[in-house]
N, CA, C, O and the ligand as a Tripos MOL2 file, in Angstrom:
@<TRIPOS>MOLECULE
protein
  273   271    69     0     0
PROTEIN
NO_CHARGES

@<TRIPOS>ATOM
      1 N           0.8510   -1.1950    0.0000 N.3       1 MET1
      2 CA          0.0000    0.0000    0.0000 C.3       1 MET1
      3 C           0.8900    1.2500    0.0000 C.2       1 MET1
      4 O           1.6410    1.4880    0.9450 O.2       1 MET1
      5 N           0.7960    2.0140   -1.0370 N.am      2 ALA2
      6 CA          1.6270    3.2080   -1.1410 C.3       2 ALA2
      7 C           0.7480    4.4450   -1.1100 C.2       2 ALA2
      8 O          -0.1910    4.5900   -1.8910 O.2       2 ALA2
      9 N           1.0750    5.3110   -0.2030 N.am      3 VAL3
     10 CA          0.3500    6.5730   -0.1200 C.3       3 VAL3
     11 C           1.2940    7.7040   -0.4920 C.2       3 VAL3
     12 O           2.3300    7.8990    0.1440 O.2       3 VAL3
     13 N           0.9320    8.4290   -1.5060 N.am      4 THR4
     14 CA          1.7800    9.5430   -1.9360 C.3       4 THR4
     15 C           1.2650   10.8440   -1.3320 C.2       4 THR4
     16 O           0.1140   11.2310   -1.5320 O.2       4 THR4
     17 N           2.1280   11.4930   -0.6050 N.am      5 LEU5
     18 CA          1.7570   12.7830   -0.0450 C.3       5 LEU5
     19 C           2.2210   13.8760   -1.0020 C.2       5 LEU5
     20 O           3.4180   14.0630   -1.2200 O.2       5 LEU5
     21 N           1.2680   14.5800   -1.5590 N.am      6 LEU6
     22 CA          1.5920   15.6240   -2.5260 C.3       6 LEU6
     23 C           2.4720   16.7020   -1.9100 C.2       6 LEU6
     24 O           3.3110   17.2940   -2.5880 O.2       6 LEU6
     25 N           2.2730   16.9510   -0.6190 N.am      7 SER7
     26 CA          3.0110   18.0390    0.0190 C.3       7 SER7
     27 C           4.4980   17.7280    0.1330 C.2       7 SER7
     28 O           5.3060   18.6290    0.3600 O.2       7 SER7
     29 N           4.8660   16.4500   -0.0240 N.am      8 GLU8
     30 CA          6.2830   16.1130    0.0920 C.3       8 GLU8
     31 C           7.0180   16.2740   -1.2320 C.2       8 GLU8
     32 O           8.2480   16.2690   -1.2710 O.2       8 GLU8
     33 N           6.2730   16.4140   -2.2990 N.am      9 GLN9
     34 CA          6.9210   16.6270   -3.5850 C.3       9 GLN9
     35 C           7.0750   18.1190   -3.8220 C.2       9 GLN9
     36 O           6.1830   18.9000   -3.4930 O.2       9 GLN9
     37 N           8.2120   18.5170   -4.3960 N.am     10 PRO10
     38 CA          8.3660   19.9400   -4.7190 C.3      10 PRO10
     39 C           7.3440   20.3380   -5.7640 C.2      10 PRO10
     40 O           7.2220   19.7070   -6.8140 O.2      10 PRO10
     41 N           6.6260   21.3770   -5.4600 N.am     11 LEU11
     42 CA          5.5920   21.8500   -6.3640 C.3      11 LEU11
     43 C           6.2370   22.7880   -7.3700 C.2      11 LEU11
     44 O           6.9360   23.7290   -6.9960 O.2      11 LEU11
     45 N           6.0010   22.5270   -8.6340 N.am     12 THR12
     46 CA          6.6030   23.3850   -9.6530 C.3      12 THR12
     47 C           5.5200   24.0470  -10.4960 C.2      12 THR12
     48 O           4.4330   23.5050  -10.6910 O.2      12 THR12
     49 N           5.8500   25.2240  -10.9810 N.am     13 CYS13
     50 CA          4.9410   25.9780  -11.8200 C.3      13 CYS13
     51 C           4.7380   25.2330  -13.1360 C.2      13 CYS13
     52 O           5.7020   24.7790  -13.7540 O.2      13 CYS13
     53 N           3.5080   25.1130  -13.5540 N.am     14 HIS14
     54 CA          3.2200   24.3670  -14.7760 C.3      14 HIS14
     55 C           3.7240   25.1130  -16.0130 C.2      14 HIS14
     56 O           4.0090   24.4980  -17.0400 O.2      14 HIS14
     57 N           3.8300   26.4220  -15.9090 N.am     15 ALA15
     58 CA          4.2050   27.2280  -17.0770 C.3      15 ALA15
     59 C           5.7150   27.3770  -17.2180 C.2      15 ALA15
     60 O           6.2380   27.2590  -18.3270 O.2      15 ALA15
     61 N           6.4350   27.6350  -16.1120 N.am     16 CYS16
     62 CA          7.8550   27.9460  -16.2290 C.3      16 CYS16
     63 C           8.7460   26.9900  -15.4330 C.2      16 CYS16
     64 O           9.9670   27.1390  -15.4310 O.2      16 CYS16
     65 N           8.1420   26.0110  -14.7590 N.am     17 ASP17
     66 CA          8.8910   24.9960  -14.0150 C.3      17 ASP17
     67 C           9.6410   25.5380  -12.8040 C.2      17 ASP17
     68 O          10.4780   24.8380  -12.2330 O.2      17 ASP17
     69 N           9.3600   26.7460  -12.4120 N.am     18 ALA18
     70 CA          9.9790   27.2790  -11.2030 C.3      18 ALA18
     71 C           9.3840   26.5760   -9.9860 C.2      18 ALA18
     72 O           8.1930   26.2640   -9.9610 O.2      18 ALA18
     73 N          10.2100   26.3310   -8.9910 N.am     19 GLU19
     74 CA          9.6880   25.7050   -7.7840 C.3      19 GLU19
     75 C           8.8240   26.6910   -7.0200 C.2      19 GLU19
     76 O           9.1600   27.8670   -6.8800 O.2      19 GLU19
     77 N           7.6980   26.1800   -6.5290 N.am     20 ILE20
     78 CA          6.7820   27.0300   -5.7850 C.3      20 ILE20
     79 C           6.9340   26.7090   -4.3080 C.2      20 ILE20
     80 O           6.8090   25.5540   -3.9030 O.2      20 ILE20
     81 N           7.2000   27.7150   -3.5150 N.am     21 GLU21
     82 CA          7.3060   27.5210   -2.0760 C.3      21 GLU21
     83 C           5.9510   27.7920   -1.4520 C.2      21 GLU21
     84 O           5.3540   28.8490   -1.6520 O.2      21 GLU21
     85 N           5.4790   26.8130   -0.6900 N.am     22 GLY22
     86 CA          4.1920   26.9740   -0.0390 C.3      22 GLY22
     87 C           3.0590   26.8090   -1.0330 C.2      22 GLY22
     88 O           3.1230   25.9700   -1.9310 O.2      22 GLY22
     89 N           2.0460   27.5980   -0.8680 N.am     23 GLU23
     90 CA          0.8700   27.4950   -1.7100 C.3      23 GLU23
     91 C           1.1320   28.1050   -3.0780 C.2      23 GLU23
     92 O           1.8070   29.1300   -3.1790 O.2      23 GLU23
     93 N           0.6080   27.4890   -4.1280 N.am     24 PRO24
     94 CA          0.7200   28.1160   -5.4440 C.3      24 PRO24
     95 C          -0.0520   29.4310   -5.4650 C.2      24 PRO24
     96 O          -1.1020   29.5690   -4.8380 O.2      24 PRO24
     97 N           0.4940   30.3830   -6.1980 N.am     25 ALA25
     98 CA         -0.1160   31.7080   -6.2480 C.3      25 ALA25
     99 C          -1.4130   31.6810   -7.0390 C.2      25 ALA25
    100 O          -2.2960   32.5160   -6.8430 O.2      25 ALA25
    101 N          -1.5130   30.7130   -7.9300 N.am     26 GLY26
    102 CA         -2.7170   30.6510   -8.7350 C.3      26 GLY26
    103 C          -2.8510   29.2820   -9.3420 C.2      26 GLY26
    104 O          -1.9120   28.4860   -9.3240 O.2      26 GLY26
    105 N          -4.0110   29.0090   -9.8750 N.am     27 LEU27
    106 CA         -4.2220   27.7270  -10.5290 C.3      27 LEU27
    107 C          -4.7040   27.9730  -11.9450 C.2      27 LEU27
    108 O          -5.6980   28.6620  -12.1720 O.2      27 LEU27
    109 N          -3.9810   27.3990  -12.8890 N.am     28 GLY28
    110 CA         -4.4840   27.4280  -14.2440 C.3      28 GLY28
    111 C          -5.5290   26.3490  -14.3720 C.2      28 GLY28
    112 O          -5.5130   25.3810  -13.6110 O.2      28 GLY28
    113 N          -6.4080   26.4880  -15.2840 N.am     29 MET29
    114 CA         -7.4330   25.4790  -15.4220 C.3      29 MET29
    115 C          -7.5150   24.9740  -16.8500 C.2      29 MET29
    116 O          -7.5860   25.7530  -17.8010 O.2      29 MET29
    117 N          -7.5040   23.6820  -16.9800 N.am     30 LEU30
    118 CA         -7.6430   23.0770  -18.2960 C.3      30 LEU30
    119 C          -8.9160   22.2520  -18.3260 C.2      30 LEU30
    120 O          -9.2690   21.5920  -17.3480 O.2      30 LEU30
    121 N          -9.5840   22.2970  -19.4310 N.am     31 LEU31
    122 CA        -10.7830   21.4800  -19.5910 C.3      31 LEU31
    123 C         -10.5590   20.5060  -20.7360 C.2      31 LEU31
    124 O         -10.1950   20.8970  -21.8450 O.2      31 LEU31
    125 N         -10.7780   19.2570  -20.4520 N.am     32 PHE32
    126 CA        -10.6790   18.2400  -21.4800 C.3      32 PHE32
    127 C         -12.0560   17.6330  -21.6850 C.2      32 PHE32
    128 O         -12.8090   17.4360  -20.7310 O.2      32 PHE32
    129 N         -12.3690   17.3450  -22.9030 N.am     33 VAL33
    130 CA        -13.6050   16.6200  -23.1620 C.3      33 VAL33
    131 C         -13.2420   15.2110  -23.6000 C.2      33 VAL33
    132 O         -12.5990   15.0070  -24.6300 O.2      33 VAL33
    133 N         -13.6650   14.2510  -22.8010 N.am     34 ARG34
    134 CA        -13.4210   12.8500  -23.1310 C.3      34 ARG34
    135 C         -14.7620   12.1710  -23.2980 C.2      34 ARG34
    136 O         -15.4400   11.8290  -22.3290 O.2      34 ARG34
    137 N         -15.1230   11.9850  -24.5480 N.am     35 GLY35
    138 CA        -16.4340   11.3900  -24.8030 C.3      35 GLY35
    139 C         -17.5210   12.3350  -24.3020 C.2      35 GLY35
    140 O         -17.6140   13.4820  -24.7390 O.2      35 GLY35
    141 N         -18.3430   11.8350  -23.3780 N.am     36 ASP36
    142 CA        -19.4140   12.6530  -22.8320 C.3      36 ASP36
    143 C         -18.9860   13.3550  -21.5530 C.2      36 ASP36
    144 O         -19.7540   14.0930  -20.9360 O.2      36 ASP36
    145 N         -17.7360   13.1060  -21.1710 N.am     37 GLU37
    146 CA        -17.2840   13.5830  -19.8780 C.3      37 GLU37
    147 C         -16.3590   14.7870  -20.0280 C.2      37 GLU37
    148 O         -15.4960   14.8090  -20.9060 O.2      37 GLU37
    149 N         -16.5390   15.7700  -19.1830 N.am     38 VAL38
    150 CA        -15.6340   16.9150  -19.1590 C.3      38 VAL38
    151 C         -14.7290   16.7720  -17.9410 C.2      38 VAL38
    152 O         -15.1940   16.7210  -16.8030 O.2      38 VAL38
    153 N         -13.4370   16.7090  -18.2030 N.am     39 VAL39
    154 CA        -12.4680   16.5480  -17.1240 C.3      39 VAL39
    155 C         -11.8020   17.8800  -16.8640 C.2      39 VAL39
    156 O         -11.2770   18.5160  -17.7790 O.2      39 VAL39
    157 N         -11.8260   18.2920  -15.6250 N.am     40 ARG40
    158 CA        -11.2300   19.5650  -15.2560 C.3      40 ARG40
    159 C          -9.9150   19.3070  -14.5240 C.2      40 ARG40
    160 O          -9.8600   18.5130  -13.5850 O.2      40 ARG40
    161 N          -8.8770   19.9760  -14.9590 N.am     41 GLU41
    162 CA         -7.5850   19.8000  -14.3190 C.3      41 GLU41
    163 C          -7.0440   21.1470  -13.8880 C.2      41 GLU41
    164 O          -7.0100   22.0990  -14.6670 O.2      41 GLU41
    165 N          -6.6170   21.2140  -12.6270 N.am     42 GLU42
    166 CA         -6.0800   22.4680  -12.1150 C.3      42 GLU42
    167 C          -4.5720   22.3660  -12.0360 C.2      42 GLU42
    168 O          -4.0320   21.3840  -11.5260 O.2      42 GLU42
    169 N          -3.9020   23.3720  -12.5360 N.am     43 LEU43
    170 CA         -2.4500   23.3490  -12.6110 C.3      43 LEU43
    171 C          -1.8660   24.4440  -11.7270 C.2      43 LEU43
    172 O          -2.3070   25.5920  -11.7790 O.2      43 LEU43
    173 N          -0.8770   24.0870  -10.9200 N.am     44 PRO44
    174 CA         -0.2630   25.0970  -10.0440 C.3      44 PRO44
    175 C           0.5890   26.0770  -10.8430 C.2      44 PRO44
    176 O           1.2920   25.6900  -11.7770 O.2      44 PRO44
    177 N           0.5160   27.3210  -10.4710 N.am     45 LEU45
    178 CA          1.2840   28.3680  -11.1470 C.3      45 LEU45
    179 C           1.9860   29.2430  -10.1160 C.2      45 LEU45
    180 O           1.4520   29.4980   -9.0370 O.2      45 LEU45
    181 N           3.1840   29.7000  -10.4570 N.am     46 CYS46
    182 CA          3.8690   30.6610   -9.5960 C.3      46 CYS46
    183 C           3.1980   32.0250   -9.7670 C.2      46 CYS46
    184 O           2.3700   32.2190  -10.6570 O.2      46 CYS46
    185 N           3.5690   32.9590   -8.9010 N.am     47 GLY47
    186 CA          2.9170   34.2680   -8.9040 C.3      47 GLY47
    187 C           2.9940   34.9650  -10.2400 C.2      47 GLY47
    188 O           2.0140   35.5370  -10.7180 O.2      47 GLY47
    189 N           4.1790   34.9130  -10.8430 N.am     48 ARG48
    190 CA          4.3930   35.6260  -12.0990 C.3      48 ARG48
    191 C           3.5250   35.0450  -13.2110 C.2      48 ARG48
    192 O           2.8900   35.7840  -13.9640 O.2      48 ARG48
    193 N           3.5030   33.7270  -13.3070 N.am     49 CYS49
    194 CA          2.7450   33.0880  -14.3790 C.3      49 CYS49
    195 C           1.2360   33.1890  -14.1470 C.2      49 CYS49
    196 O           0.4580   33.3450  -15.0880 O.2      49 CYS49
    197 N           0.8400   33.0970  -12.8800 N.am     50 ALA50
    198 CA         -0.5870   33.2360  -12.5830 C.3      50 ALA50
    199 C          -1.0900   34.5930  -13.0660 C.2      50 ALA50
    200 O          -2.1680   34.7050  -13.6500 O.2      50 ALA50
    201 N          -0.2850   35.6160  -12.8080 N.am     51 LEU51
    202 CA         -0.6480   36.9640  -13.2380 C.3      51 LEU51
    203 C          -0.6410   37.0570  -14.7630 C.2      51 LEU51
    204 O          -1.5790   37.5760  -15.3680 O.2      51 LEU51
    205 N           0.4360   36.5430  -15.3800 N.am     52 ALA52
    206 CA          0.5620   36.6290  -16.8300 C.3      52 ALA52
    207 C          -0.5840   35.8990  -17.5260 C.2      52 ALA52
    208 O          -1.1350   36.3860  -18.5140 O.2      52 ALA52
    209 N          -0.9340   34.7320  -17.0040 N.am     53 ILE53
    210 CA         -1.9710   33.9370  -17.6560 C.3      53 ILE53
    211 C          -3.3420   34.5630  -17.4640 C.2      53 ILE53
    212 O          -4.1750   34.5220  -18.3700 O.2      53 ILE53
    213 N          -3.5850   35.1430  -16.2940 N.am     54 SER54
    214 CA         -4.8860   35.7820  -16.0990 C.3      54 SER54
    215 C          -5.0040   37.0140  -16.9910 C.2      54 SER54
    216 O          -6.0880   37.3270  -17.4820 O.2      54 SER54
    217 N          -3.8820   37.7170  -17.2000 N.am     55 MET55
    218 CA         -3.8860   38.8590  -18.1140 C.3      55 MET55
    219 C          -4.1580   38.3980  -19.5420 C.2      55 MET55
    220 O          -4.9170   39.0300  -20.2760 O.2      55 MET55
    221 N          -3.5280   37.2880  -19.9250 N.am     56 THR56
    222 CA         -3.7310   36.7430  -21.2620 C.3      56 THR56
    223 C          -5.1860   36.3540  -21.4670 C.2      56 THR56
    224 O          -5.7680   36.5870  -22.5260 O.2      56 THR56
    225 N          -5.7610   35.7540  -20.4260 N.am     57 ALA57
    226 CA         -7.1590   35.3320  -20.5290 C.3      57 ALA57
    227 C          -8.0620   36.5430  -20.7160 C.2      57 ALA57
    228 O          -8.9980   36.5110  -21.5140 O.2      57 ALA57
    229 N          -7.7780   37.6030  -19.9810 N.am     58 LEU58
    230 CA         -8.5600   38.8270  -20.1300 C.3      58 LEU58
    231 C          -8.3990   39.3940  -21.5310 C.2      58 LEU58
    232 O          -9.3670   39.8300  -22.1550 O.2      58 LEU58
    233 N          -7.1560   39.3810  -22.0190 N.am     59 ASP59
    234 CA         -6.8800   39.8460  -23.3700 C.3      59 ASP59
    235 C          -7.7030   39.0850  -24.3930 C.2      59 ASP59
    236 O          -8.2830   39.6620  -25.3120 O.2      59 ASP59
    237 N          -7.7360   37.7690  -24.2060 N.am     60 ARG60
    238 CA         -8.4330   36.9210  -25.1700 C.3      60 ARG60
    239 C          -9.9220   37.2410  -25.1710 C.2      60 ARG60
    240 O         -10.5420   37.3330  -26.2310 O.2      60 ARG60
    241 N         -10.4870   37.4090  -23.9970 N.am     61 ILE61
    242 CA        -11.9100   37.7360  -23.9040 C.3      61 ILE61
    243 C         -12.1740   39.0600  -24.6100 C.2      61 ILE61
    244 O         -13.1550   39.2160  -25.3380 O.2      61 ILE61
    245 N         -11.2620   40.0160  -24.3720 N.am     62 PHE62
    246 CA        -11.4230   41.3380  -24.9550 C.3      62 PHE62
    247 C         -11.3720   41.2740  -26.4790 C.2      62 PHE62
    248 O         -12.1830   41.8950  -27.1660 O.2      62 PHE62
    249 N         -10.3940   40.5020  -27.0020 N.am     63 PHE63
    250 CA        -10.2570   40.4180  -28.4520 C.3      63 PHE63
    251 C         -11.4320   39.6790  -29.0810 C.2      63 PHE63
    252 O         -11.8910   40.0330  -30.1670 O.2      63 PHE63
    253 N         -11.9050   38.6680  -28.4010 N.am     64 GLU64
    254 CA        -13.0530   37.9190  -28.9460 C.3      64 GLU64
    255 C         -14.2670   38.8320  -29.0530 C.2      64 GLU64
    256 O         -15.0400   38.7600  -30.0090 O.2      64 GLU64
    257 N         -14.4160   39.6870  -28.0560 N.am     65 GLU65
    258 CA        -15.5330   40.6220  -28.0950 C.3      65 GLU65
    259 C         -15.3680   41.5880  -29.2540 C.2      65 GLU65
    260 O         -16.3300   41.9110  -29.9510 O.2      65 GLU65
    261 N         -14.1250   42.0490  -29.4540 N.am     66 GLU66
    262 CA        -13.8690   43.0420  -30.4810 C.3      66 GLU66
    263 C         -14.1000   42.4950  -31.9000 C.2      66 GLU66
    264 O         -14.5950   43.1880  -32.7880 O.2      66 GLU66
    265 N         -13.7210   41.2280  -32.0670 N.am     67 GLU67
    266 CA        -13.8570   40.6300  -33.3890 C.3      67 GLU67
    267 C         -15.2800   40.1600  -33.6690 C.2      67 GLU67
    268 O         -15.6250   39.8170  -34.7990 O.2      67 GLU67
    269 N         -16.0840   40.1520  -32.6350 N.am     68 GLY68
    270 CA        -17.4630   39.7520  -32.7870 C.3      68 GLY68
    271 C         -17.5770   38.2570  -32.9050 C.2      68 GLY68
    272 O         -18.6810   37.7310  -33.0410 O.2      68 GLY68
    273 ZN          5.7830   30.1920  -13.4490 Zn       69 ZN69
@<TRIPOS>BOND
     1     1     2 1
     2     2     3 1
     3     3     4 2
     4     3     5 am
     5     5     6 1
     6     6     7 1
     7     7     8 2
     8     7     9 am
     9     9    10 1
    10    10    11 1
    11    11    12 2
    12    11    13 am
    13    13    14 1
    14    14    15 1
    15    15    16 2
    16    15    17 am
    17    17    18 1
    18    18    19 1
    19    19    20 2
    20    19    21 am
    21    21    22 1
    22    22    23 1
    23    23    24 2
    24    23    25 am
    25    25    26 1
    26    26    27 1
    27    27    28 2
    28    27    29 am
    29    29    30 1
    30    30    31 1
    31    31    32 2
    32    31    33 am
    33    33    34 1
    34    34    35 1
    35    35    36 2
    36    35    37 am
    37    37    38 1
    38    38    39 1
    39    39    40 2
    40    39    41 am
    41    41    42 1
    42    42    43 1
    43    43    44 2
    44    43    45 am
    45    45    46 1
    46    46    47 1
    47    47    48 2
    48    47    49 am
    49    49    50 1
    50    50    51 1
    51    51    52 2
    52    51    53 am
    53    53    54 1
    54    54    55 1
    55    55    56 2
    56    55    57 am
    57    57    58 1
    58    58    59 1
    59    59    60 2
    60    59    61 am
    61    61    62 1
    62    62    63 1
    63    63    64 2
    64    63    65 am
    65    65    66 1
    66    66    67 1
    67    67    68 2
    68    67    69 am
    69    69    70 1
    70    70    71 1
    71    71    72 2
    72    71    73 am
    73    73    74 1
    74    74    75 1
    75    75    76 2
    76    75    77 am
    77    77    78 1
    78    78    79 1
    79    79    80 2
    80    79    81 am
    81    81    82 1
    82    82    83 1
    83    83    84 2
    84    83    85 am
    85    85    86 1
    86    86    87 1
    87    87    88 2
    88    87    89 am
    89    89    90 1
    90    90    91 1
    91    91    92 2
    92    91    93 am
    93    93    94 1
    94    94    95 1
    95    95    96 2
    96    95    97 am
    97    97    98 1
    98    98    99 1
    99    99   100 2
   100    99   101 am
   101   101   102 1
   102   102   103 1
   103   103   104 2
   104   103   105 am
   105   105   106 1
   106   106   107 1
   107   107   108 2
   108   107   109 am
   109   109   110 1
   110   110   111 1
   111   111   112 2
   112   111   113 am
   113   113   114 1
   114   114   115 1
   115   115   116 2
   116   115   117 am
   117   117   118 1
   118   118   119 1
   119   119   120 2
   120   119   121 am
   121   121   122 1
   122   122   123 1
   123   123   124 2
   124   123   125 am
   125   125   126 1
   126   126   127 1
   127   127   128 2
   128   127   129 am
   129   129   130 1
   130   130   131 1
   131   131   132 2
   132   131   133 am
   133   133   134 1
   134   134   135 1
   135   135   136 2
   136   135   137 am
   137   137   138 1
   138   138   139 1
   139   139   140 2
   140   139   141 am
   141   141   142 1
   142   142   143 1
   143   143   144 2
   144   143   145 am
   145   145   146 1
   146   146   147 1
   147   147   148 2
   148   147   149 am
   149   149   150 1
   150   150   151 1
   151   151   152 2
   152   151   153 am
   153   153   154 1
   154   154   155 1
   155   155   156 2
   156   155   157 am
   157   157   158 1
   158   158   159 1
   159   159   160 2
   160   159   161 am
   161   161   162 1
   162   162   163 1
   163   163   164 2
   164   163   165 am
   165   165   166 1
   166   166   167 1
   167   167   168 2
   168   167   169 am
   169   169   170 1
   170   170   171 1
   171   171   172 2
   172   171   173 am
   173   173   174 1
   174   174   175 1
   175   175   176 2
   176   175   177 am
   177   177   178 1
   178   178   179 1
   179   179   180 2
   180   179   181 am
   181   181   182 1
   182   182   183 1
   183   183   184 2
   184   183   185 am
   185   185   186 1
   186   186   187 1
   187   187   188 2
   188   187   189 am
   189   189   190 1
   190   190   191 1
   191   191   192 2
   192   191   193 am
   193   193   194 1
   194   194   195 1
   195   195   196 2
   196   195   197 am
   197   197   198 1
   198   198   199 1
   199   199   200 2
   200   199   201 am
   201   201   202 1
   202   202   203 1
   203   203   204 2
   204   203   205 am
   205   205   206 1
   206   206   207 1
   207   207   208 2
   208   207   209 am
   209   209   210 1
   210   210   211 1
   211   211   212 2
   212   211   213 am
   213   213   214 1
   214   214   215 1
   215   215   216 2
   216   215   217 am
   217   217   218 1
   218   218   219 1
   219   219   220 2
   220   219   221 am
   221   221   222 1
   222   222   223 1
   223   223   224 2
   224   223   225 am
   225   225   226 1
   226   226   227 1
   227   227   228 2
   228   227   229 am
   229   229   230 1
   230   230   231 1
   231   231   232 2
   232   231   233 am
   233   233   234 1
   234   234   235 1
   235   235   236 2
   236   235   237 am
   237   237   238 1
   238   238   239 1
   239   239   240 2
   240   239   241 am
   241   241   242 1
   242   242   243 1
   243   243   244 2
   244   243   245 am
   245   245   246 1
   246   246   247 1
   247   247   248 2
   248   247   249 am
   249   249   250 1
   250   250   251 1
   251   251   252 2
   252   251   253 am
   253   253   254 1
   254   254   255 1
   255   255   256 2
   256   255   257 am
   257   257   258 1
   258   258   259 1
   259   259   260 2
   260   259   261 am
   261   261   262 1
   262   262   263 1
   263   263   264 2
   264   263   265 am
   265   265   266 1
   266   266   267 1
   267   267   268 2
   268   267   269 am
   269   269   270 1
   270   270   271 1
   271   271   272 2
@<TRIPOS>SUBSTRUCTURE
     1 MET1         2 RESIDUE 1 A MET
     2 ALA2         6 RESIDUE 1 A ALA
     3 VAL3        10 RESIDUE 1 A VAL
     4 THR4        14 RESIDUE 1 A THR
     5 LEU5        18 RESIDUE 1 A LEU
     6 LEU6        22 RESIDUE 1 A LEU
     7 SER7        26 RESIDUE 1 A SER
     8 GLU8        30 RESIDUE 1 A GLU
     9 GLN9        34 RESIDUE 1 A GLN
    10 PRO10       38 RESIDUE 1 A PRO
    11 LEU11       42 RESIDUE 1 A LEU
    12 THR12       46 RESIDUE 1 A THR
    13 CYS13       50 RESIDUE 1 A CYS
    14 HIS14       54 RESIDUE 1 A HIS
    15 ALA15       58 RESIDUE 1 A ALA
    16 CYS16       62 RESIDUE 1 A CYS
    17 ASP17       66 RESIDUE 1 A ASP
    18 ALA18       70 RESIDUE 1 A ALA
    19 GLU19       74 RESIDUE 1 A GLU
    20 ILE20       78 RESIDUE 1 A ILE
    21 GLU21       82 RESIDUE 1 A GLU
    22 GLY22       86 RESIDUE 1 A GLY
    23 GLU23       90 RESIDUE 1 A GLU
    24 PRO24       94 RESIDUE 1 A PRO
    25 ALA25       98 RESIDUE 1 A ALA
    26 GLY26      102 RESIDUE 1 A GLY
    27 LEU27      106 RESIDUE 1 A LEU
    28 GLY28      110 RESIDUE 1 A GLY
    29 MET29      114 RESIDUE 1 A MET
    30 LEU30      118 RESIDUE 1 A LEU
    31 LEU31      122 RESIDUE 1 A LEU
    32 PHE32      126 RESIDUE 1 A PHE
    33 VAL33      130 RESIDUE 1 A VAL
    34 ARG34      134 RESIDUE 1 A ARG
    35 GLY35      138 RESIDUE 1 A GLY
    36 ASP36      142 RESIDUE 1 A ASP
    37 GLU37      146 RESIDUE 1 A GLU
    38 VAL38      150 RESIDUE 1 A VAL
    39 VAL39      154 RESIDUE 1 A VAL
    40 ARG40      158 RESIDUE 1 A ARG
    41 GLU41      162 RESIDUE 1 A GLU
    42 GLU42      166 RESIDUE 1 A GLU
    43 LEU43      170 RESIDUE 1 A LEU
    44 PRO44      174 RESIDUE 1 A PRO
    45 LEU45      178 RESIDUE 1 A LEU
    46 CYS46      182 RESIDUE 1 A CYS
    47 GLY47      186 RESIDUE 1 A GLY
    48 ARG48      190 RESIDUE 1 A ARG
    49 CYS49      194 RESIDUE 1 A CYS
    50 ALA50      198 RESIDUE 1 A ALA
    51 LEU51      202 RESIDUE 1 A LEU
    52 ALA52      206 RESIDUE 1 A ALA
    53 ILE53      210 RESIDUE 1 A ILE
    54 SER54      214 RESIDUE 1 A SER
    55 MET55      218 RESIDUE 1 A MET
    56 THR56      222 RESIDUE 1 A THR
    57 ALA57      226 RESIDUE 1 A ALA
    58 LEU58      230 RESIDUE 1 A LEU
    59 ASP59      234 RESIDUE 1 A ASP
    60 ARG60      238 RESIDUE 1 A ARG
    61 ILE61      242 RESIDUE 1 A ILE
    62 PHE62      246 RESIDUE 1 A PHE
    63 PHE63      250 RESIDUE 1 A PHE
    64 GLU64      254 RESIDUE 1 A GLU
    65 GLU65      258 RESIDUE 1 A GLU
    66 GLU66      262 RESIDUE 1 A GLU
    67 GLU67      266 RESIDUE 1 A GLU
    68 GLY68      270 RESIDUE 1 A GLY
    69 ZN69       273 GROUP 0 **** ****
């Protein structure tokens, strides 16, 4: 019986691979569609990437609105 404790593994940023100390600053979210099922996966991000990705997401929403 093997129990893996996530807290014992070094947490790394999904975007830049930087090690995250303590709690991740943000979580990226990916959605996969597998057949009829939607799988949601949360990815740890460091502070810099969490900010950059949220800005990118806002940008994308803005551009989609602009292009109609
Ligand atoms: Zn990062």
